[in-house]
Structures are given as C-alpha cells and as structure tokens.
N, C-alpha and C positions, 0 to 999 in steps of 0.2 A: 617350264614344261613346254614341249613341242608336239606338233601334230605328226602324223605318219609321213607327210611330205617334207618334214624338216622345218616347216615354218612355225613361228609362234602363233598361238591362237589369238584372235582379235575379239574385242568386246563390241557388241552392237551398240555404238554410241547414239544411234537414233532414239533409243529408248532409255539410255542410262540417266540422262538429265531429268526425264519425266519421272523415272522411278525415284531418283534422289529428291526431287521436289515433293513428290507425294509422300515420301518417307518423312521429310521435314514437317510437312503439314500434320501427318499422323502423330509424330512424337510431340509436336507443339500442343496439339489438341489433347493428347494424353497427359502432358504436363499440366495443362490448364485444368483438366478434370481432376487431376491428383491434388492440385492446390486447393481447389474448391472443396473436395472431399475432406482434405486435411483440416481446412478451416472449420468445416461443419463438425468434424469429429472433435476438434479441440474445444469448440464451443460446448458440445454436449459433455465432454470430459470435465470441463470447468464447472458445469452445473451439477454433475452427478457425484463428483469426488471432492473431498475436502482438500484444500490447498496444503502445501508442505509446511506453511507457517505464516505468521502474521508479519506485517510491516508496521513501522511506527515512525512518526515525525513528532519530536517532542522538544520541550524546553528544559535545558539543563542549567542549574545554578551552582557554580563552584564555591568552595570555601573562600572566604574573604571578599565576596561580592559586596558592593557598597549599597547601603540603604539610602532612602531619600533624605533621612536626617543626618547623613554623613557617617554614621557608624558602619561597622563591618560585620559580615555574617560569620558566625561560628556555629557550625552544624552540631557540635557537641553540646551547645546550650539551647538548641531549638526544641520547643515543646509543642508547637502548633504550626501547621501549614494549611492554609485555607484558600479556596478559590471560589470565585463566582464566574460561572460559565454559561454562555448562551448556546444552546444546542443548535446544530445545523439543521437545515430544512431537508432532512432525510427521513422518510417514513417507510422505506423499503430497503432491504439489503440482502443480497443472496448469501452472504456469509457475515459473521459477527463484525460489527463496527462499534468502537468504544471510545469514550472520552475518559481517560484514565489518570487518576492521581496515584503517585507512588512515593514511597520513602524506604530507604535502606537503613536498618538498625545496625548497631555497632558490631553485631556478630555476623553480619552479611546477609541476614534474612530480609525479605522485602514484604512490605505491607502495601496492598493496593485496594482502591475502591474505584468504581466506574459507573457512569451512566452509559448504557449500551442498548443497541438494537440488534436483534437476532432474526434469522430467517423465519418467515411466517408471522412476524409481528409488525404492526404499524406504529406501536408505541415504544418508547425507551423505558427500560427498567433498571433497577439498581443491582449491581454485582460487586463482589469483593473476594479477594484471595489473600492467602498467606503463602509465601514461598520460602521454605526453610533454607534452601541452598540453591542459589542461582547458577552455581557451577555444575550442578548435578546433570547427568544425561542418562536417560531422558529426565526432563525437569518435572518435578512433582508439585502440583498445586493443591492447596487445601482451600476448599470453598468456605468463605465467610458469609457471603450473600449470593443467592442464585435466583434470578428472576423475581426480585423482591419489589415491593412498593418503595418509593413512590412511582406511580405510573406517570411517565412524563411524555409530553407531546413535542414533536419537532418544533424548534423555535423557543421552547421554554427556557427560562433562566434558572440555573441549578446551582446550589451551593454544595461543595465537596470539602470535607475537612478530616484530617487525621491529626489527633492531638493526644498529649499525655495528661493523664489525670492520676495523681498519686504516683504509682509505679506501673500503671497499666496504660497501654496505648489503646485508643478507641477511635471510632470513625462515625461520621454522620453525613448523610446525603439528604438534601431537602430540595423539593421543587418550590422555588420562590414564587411561582405563579399560583399554585394551589395551597402552598404551605404544608403539604403532606411530607412526611419525613420518616427516615429509618436511622437507627443508631445502634451501636454495639461495641464489643471489645475484641481485641486480638488475644492470642494465647498468653498465658502468664510467663511463658519462657522467653518472650521478646524482651531484650534489655531496654532500660529506660533511655539510653543514649543512642543518638543517631551516628552513623559512620561519617567520618570526615572525608571530604572529597567533592567530586562533581556529581550532584544528585539530579537525576532526571525526574522532576517533580510532576510533570504533566505531559500527556501525549495524546495525539489522535492515533489510534491503533485499529487495524483492520486486517481481516483474512481475505478480503476481496480486492481485486485490481480492476474491477469492472468500472469503466468511466461512467456508465449509466447510473450507478449508485450516487456518484458525486457531482454529476453535471449540473444539477440544479440545487446544490446544497446551500447556496448563499455562503455563509461563513460559520465556522465554529470559532467562537470568540471567548477569550479569557478577559473578562471585564475587570477583574481584580485578582491579584495574587499577593497574599501577605504571609510573612514568616514571623511568628511571634508578634503579630499585629502590625508589622512594618512592611512597606513596599520596597522592592529592589529597584534601585536606580540604574546601576550599570553592573556588568559582569556576566549576565546570562547569555546563553547562546542556543541556537537551534541545532538539533541533532537528528539526522535520519540515516544518510549514507555514511560509509566509513570515512573517518576524518582523522588524519594522522596528527593534527594539531591538538586534539582533545582526547581525553581518556575518562569517560564517565564511569562511575562505579558499577552501573548496570545500564542496560539498554532495553527499552520497551519495544516489543516487536522483534526486531532482529534482521528482517529482510529490508531491502531498500524500498522506500516509498515510491509510488508512481510519479512520473515526471510532472503530471498535471496537478499535483497537490503542492501548495506553497504555504510557507509560514513567514509572516512579517509583522513588524510592530507598526501600529498606525496611530502614533501620537500618544503621549502619556505612557501608561503601563498596559495599554490594550494590545493583546496579541491575537492575530487572526490567521486561521487556517482556511484556505480557499481553493477553488478550482480554477486552474489556469487553462482556459479553453485552447489557446493556440499552441500550447506545448503538449497537448494531449497526445499520447501514443497508445493508450489502452485499447481504443476501438478503431484504430486506423486500419484501412484496408490496404492490401498489397498492390498499390497503384503502379509502382515502378515495374515489378515483375510482370503484372498483367499487361502493361503497355508493351513491354519487350516481347511477350508471347504473341500478342496481336500483330506486332510488327513482323515477327518471324513468319506467322501464318500468311500475312499479305505478301511478303517477299517471296515465300515459297509458291504462293498462288501465281504471282507474276512469272516466276521462273518456270513453273509448269506450263503456263499458257504459251510462253515463248518456245519451250521445248516441243509442245504439241504442234504449234504453228510451223516450226522448222521441219518436223517430221513430215507434215502434210505437204510442205513445199517440195521436199526432196522426193516424195512419192510422185508428184506431178511432173518432175523433171526427168 
C-alpha cells in the first residue's frame, strides 16, 4: 500500500514497543486468570460429578504359584481364599474407596466382597457384588451386600473370605477388633470350580484421585493371605497399570492408580499399600507454567518501561 505521494506509509515506532509490551502483559495476565479459573472449575467439577470410573492396585496370583510348603497352586481345586487385612487410616473419602477380595468362577462370573468407605461416612462398611459377565458393557453388578455391618473403624483388622460349602459359594466379613460379622451366599448359578489363570484376589480400589484422602492413610496391609489354608511363597505380582508381561483374568478398577499409591512386600507374606509423598502428583500446583507467566509479565514490564523512557527521551530531543 502507498500514500498519495507515492511513499510507503510508516509505523509510529515510538509507541509500537509500548503497545507490544502492554499487549504481552495483558495476555499473560489473561492466561494466568484463565489457569486459575480452570483449576477452580476443575476442583468444583471433581467434587460435584462422579468420576468416569475406578482405579485399582491389586495382587494377582497365577496358576502354579508355589506355596510355602513347596506344593503348587491349582485354581480348579481351590475352595477357600481368606485374607486378614488392616484397614488404612482413612475416615473420609469424597468418592468410594474399597478393600476388595475377588474370585472368578469357571464360567467367567466374578464374586466380590469388600470393606469400603463412601462419601458422608467416617466408618467402613461391608459390601458385596456378583458380576455375571465382566465382558459386558455397560457392566452389570448385582448387589450381595450394601452398606452392611460390621461397622468398621479406620485401622481395624478385618477378615475377608470367599469359600465353597457343598456346591455353593459363600462369603464372610468379620471385624476382628469387635468380632462383629456378616455372612451369606452367592447365587446357585455360580459353578463350584474357579477359572484357571491369573486371579486378582485382592485390591485397593477407589473412584477418587484426591491425594488428600490418602495423604495420612498410613498403610492398607494384608497381614495374611491363604488359599485352601496355605500361604503363597512365590509367583504373585502387583497389577495396576497396563502390563504387557501379564494377563490377569480380570482387573479390579480398570483405570491407572495415582502415582502416589504404592504396593510392596515388607517381609514374610505381608503386603502393604501406602502413600508415597514425594511422587505425589494429584494435588500438585502448576508451578512451572506460573513461573513462566510471571517471567513474561516481568519481562514485558521492563520492555514497556524501556519503551516509555525512549519515547520521553525522543520528545526532549
């Protein structure tokens, strides 16, 4: 484009740098406000809406695992799986958090029992489900127990058991601190044999990823895990995230567990789920982006000051 005198139009450079600097400041502050609003909105969203699904971190015991007496596991011959568990120090959860025992029957159906804490409760209660087809979508659960006794306190030691009596599978949950218990049976359609393969027998499962729920949990501990009255010596493995080396028959939860939840063996047959503070990412603040934005604002402010000073100097010359 040219002017009437044939010359190209010129930009008033005395003010262009000032305008650029002020624009940088404006957009940086706008971005900062946007991030803050987005974080607040996400927090409210997490509190008001149910998450897309649960995560789980569990213990899987494959076929042919070795018992402490030297014999090998055959899932087709198993009639009882029992656990003694010390509940974590959790008396509040914004979404369900569960200590779950599971077994898959030969027809692919899954039996589950759990000690769990739900929103609005400070105590742990007993829950149980029967899943006829784990491949179905959406998955259909039949309740066996729902908010039942025993009423358990965080830190209590609890016994969970699924066992075969005659040709019927049954369950039992007992608070070993108070000796209060509940027991019952699954549907008659469940076959008496268990499916052969990698069975995820126990898991920490939750619908929440809030680090505040787990930060002071201490540990969820499996003090004893017996199959037909015998302890597993070797062969078990932990399962949470996708693992190409293993192929469990079913997976409790489904989503990846938070990075701050760990599972480890601490001598003997004791298994411990704990909170790893330094790897926590659930409540981390966006420190790096905030630092960058502040740096941009400061740089733009310096640039604006230099531009204004230059304009004033030129006006005086």
